[in-house]
C-alpha positions in Angstrom: 39.7 -18.4 -90.1 39.3 -20.8 -93.1 35.8 -22.0 -93.7 35.7 -25.9 -93.6 33.4 -28.3 -95.3 32.6 -31.3 -93.2 32.2 -34.6 -95.0 30.5 -37.1 -92.8 31.0 -40.8 -93.6 28.6 -43.3 -92.0 29.3 -46.7 -90.6 27.8 -50.1 -91.5 24.7 -49.9 -93.7 26.0 -46.6 -95.2 23.0 -44.4 -94.5 23.6 -40.7 -94.2 20.6 -40.5 -91.9 22.7 -41.4 -88.9 24.4 -38.1 -89.2 21.3 -35.9 -89.7 21.3 -34.4 -86.2 25.0 -33.5 -86.5 24.2 -32.0 -89.9 21.6 -29.8 -88.3 24.0 -28.7 -85.6 26.7 -27.8 -88.0 24.5 -25.9 -90.4 23.0 -24.0 -87.4 26.6 -22.9 -86.8 27.0 -21.7 -90.4 29.1 -24.6 -91.6 28.9 -26.4 -95.0 28.3 -30.1 -94.4 27.9 -33.2 -96.6 26.6 -36.4 -95.2 27.5 -39.2 -97.7 25.2 -42.1 -98.5 27.2 -45.2 -99.2 26.0 -48.3 -101.1 26.0 -50.5 -98.1 23.5 -53.0 -99.4 25.2 -53.3 -102.8 26.9 -56.7 -103.0 29.3 -55.4 -105.7 30.5 -52.3 -103.9 33.7 -52.5 -101.8 36.0 -49.9 -100.4 37.0 -48.5 -103.9 33.3 -47.8 -104.6 32.8 -46.3 -101.2 35.8 -44.0 -101.6 34.6 -42.9 -105.0 31.2 -42.0 -103.5 32.9 -39.8 -100.9 35.1 -38.2 -103.6 32.1 -37.5 -105.8 30.1 -36.0 -102.9 33.0 -33.7 -102.0 33.5 -32.5 -105.5 36.1 -29.7 -105.9 35.7 -28.3 -102.4 38.8 -27.6 -100.3 39.3 -27.3 -96.6 37.7 -30.7 -96.0 37.1 -32.2 -92.6 36.6 -35.9 -93.2 34.8 -37.7 -90.4 34.6 -41.5 -90.4 32.2 -43.2 -88.1 32.7 -46.8 -87.0 33.3 -48.8 -90.3 33.4 -45.5 -92.1 36.9 -45.0 -90.7 38.1 -47.4 -93.5 36.5 -45.2 -96.2 37.3 -41.8 -94.8 41.0 -42.5 -94.3 41.2 -43.9 -97.9 39.5 -40.8 -99.2 42.3 -38.6 -97.8 44.5 -39.9 -100.6 42.0 -38.6 -103.1 40.9 -35.3 -101.6 42.4 -32.1 -100.2 41.7 -33.0 -96.6 42.7 -30.7 -93.9 41.6 -32.9 -91.0 40.6 -36.5 -90.5 38.4 -37.4 -87.5 37.8 -41.0 -86.6 34.7 -41.4 -84.4 34.1 -44.7 -82.5 36.2 -46.1 -85.3 37.4 -49.3 -86.8 41.0 -48.1 -87.3 42.5 -50.1 -90.2 46.1 -51.3 -90.6 47.8 -51.5 -94.0 46.5 -54.5 -96.0 43.8 -55.3 -93.4 40.2 -56.0 -94.4 37.3 -54.9 -92.3 36.3 -58.5 -92.0 39.7 -59.4 -90.4 39.7 -56.3 -88.2 37.4 -57.8 -85.5 39.6 -60.8 -84.7 42.9 -58.9 -85.3 41.9 -56.3 -82.7 40.3 -58.6 -80.1 37.0 -56.7 -80.4 34.8 -59.7 -79.4 36.7 -60.4 -76.2 36.7 -56.7 -75.3 33.0 -56.4 -75.8 32.2 -59.5 -73.7 34.5 -58.4 -70.9 32.6 -55.1 -70.9 29.3 -57.0 -70.9 30.4 -58.8 -67.7 31.5 -55.5 -66.1 28.1 -54.0 -66.8 26.1 -57.0 -65.6 25.2 -58.7 -68.9 26.0 -62.3 -69.4 29.2 -63.1 -71.3 27.2 -65.2 -73.8 24.4 -62.7 -74.3 23.0 -62.7 -77.8 24.0 -59.7 -79.9 21.0 -57.5 -80.6 20.4 -54.0 -81.9 18.6 -52.7 -78.8 21.4 -53.6 -76.4 24.5 -52.5 -78.4 23.2 -49.7 -80.5 19.9 -48.2 -79.3 20.3 -48.2 -75.6 20.8 -44.5 -75.1 18.7 -43.1 -77.9 15.8 -40.7 -77.1 12.4 -42.2 -77.7 11.6 -40.0 -80.6 14.5 -41.5 -82.6 14.1 -45.2 -81.8 11.6 -45.8 -84.6 13.8 -44.0 -87.1 16.9 -45.9 -86.1 15.1 -49.2 -86.4 13.8 -48.3 -89.8 17.3 -47.2 -91.0 19.0 -50.4 -89.9 20.1 -51.4 -93.4 22.2 -54.6 -93.8 25.8 -54.2 -94.9 26.9 -56.4 -97.7 29.9 -58.7 -97.4 31.8 -57.0 -100.2 33.2 -54.1 -98.1 34.4 -56.5 -95.4 36.5 -58.4 -98.0 38.3 -55.3 -99.4 41.8 -54.6 -98.0 42.7 -51.1 -96.8 45.4 -50.5 -99.5 47.4 -47.6 -98.3 51.0 -48.3 -97.4 50.9 -46.1 -94.4 48.5 -43.7 -92.6 47.7 -40.6 -94.7 49.7 -37.5 -93.8 46.7 -35.6 -92.6 46.1 -34.3 -89.1 44.1 -37.0 -87.4 42.0 -37.0 -84.3 40.2 -39.9 -82.6 36.9 -39.3 -80.7 35.2 -42.0 -78.7 32.2 -42.4 -76.3 32.4 -43.6 -72.8 29.3 -45.8 -72.9 29.9 -47.6 -76.3 28.9 -51.2 -75.7 30.1 -52.4 -79.2 33.6 -50.9 -79.0 34.2 -50.3 -75.3 36.2 -47.2 -74.4 39.2 -49.1 -73.0 39.4 -51.2 -76.2 39.2 -48.1 -78.4 41.9 -46.3 -76.4 44.2 -49.4 -76.8 43.7 -49.6 -80.6 44.1 -45.9 -81.2 47.4 -45.9 -79.2 48.7 -49.1 -80.9 47.8 -48.2 -84.5 48.1 -44.4 -84.6 49.9 -43.4 -81.4 46.9 -41.2 -80.5 45.1 -40.9 -77.2 41.5 -40.4 -78.0 39.3 -37.7 -76.5 36.1 -38.9 -74.9 32.5 -37.7 -74.7 29.4 -39.3 -73.0 27.2 -41.5 -75.1 26.9 -44.9 -76.7 28.0 -46.1 -80.2 25.3 -44.0 -82.0 26.3 -40.7 -80.4 25.7 -38.8 -83.7 22.0 -39.4 -82.8 22.0 -39.4 -79.0 24.6 -36.6 -78.5 24.7 -34.4 -81.6 25.7 -31.2 -79.9 28.6 -32.8 -78.0 29.8 -34.4 -81.2 29.6 -31.1 -83.0 31.4 -29.3 -80.3 34.3 -31.6 -80.6 34.4 -31.4 -84.4 34.5 -27.7 -84.2 37.2 -27.7 -81.5 39.3 -30.0 -83.7 38.9 -27.7 -86.7 39.9 -24.6 -84.6 43.1 -26.4 -83.5 44.1 -27.4 -87.0 43.1 -24.0 -88.6 45.0 -22.0 -86.0 48.1 -24.1 -86.5 48.0 -23.0 -90.2 
């Protein structure tokens, strides 16, 4: 089997810390892994700068498995045009369309209505204020809560204004992984967007939006299974 290098791209805020438990899992299984820090709080950095950061982190490695989490799906997919990627995994992703900005994605996909409908199904009021505890931290173990709060770095507006500038989806094997208990991007919403935009039916694991922290072994199991599928196909 070919030995992959996993390149893990974070979501809003850009901190590699959100991947640290998956990094530990992958390294324990003998894998090379790079968790990329992105300049999320730099008001001058948009998608080109994010993509450059991923390319610089990957260097001249081959056999790359690019994993884009949430907003990181915009960057990871763009990086496929720059790097020898063997596999692209989108995890609880914001899946872009050609010419779309991350700022426009929310309204274009109907995320707000989907989130509020899910709130009502789960017993929260439809006009509940958005807060970190409810939508991001609800299923984290106690020992990670302080770290997650400390690493809640604001995302600058620059990346949300940059269009995803590929004419079509990159010709790289692509998988979509979602979590059943995501309150920000509910599972039914994610399934719809993945089918509409990529023709892919996502696979699902338990957990909320921050499953790289709450369910690192389950996330790693899926990443490794995806790699085995692609590697065995040649």
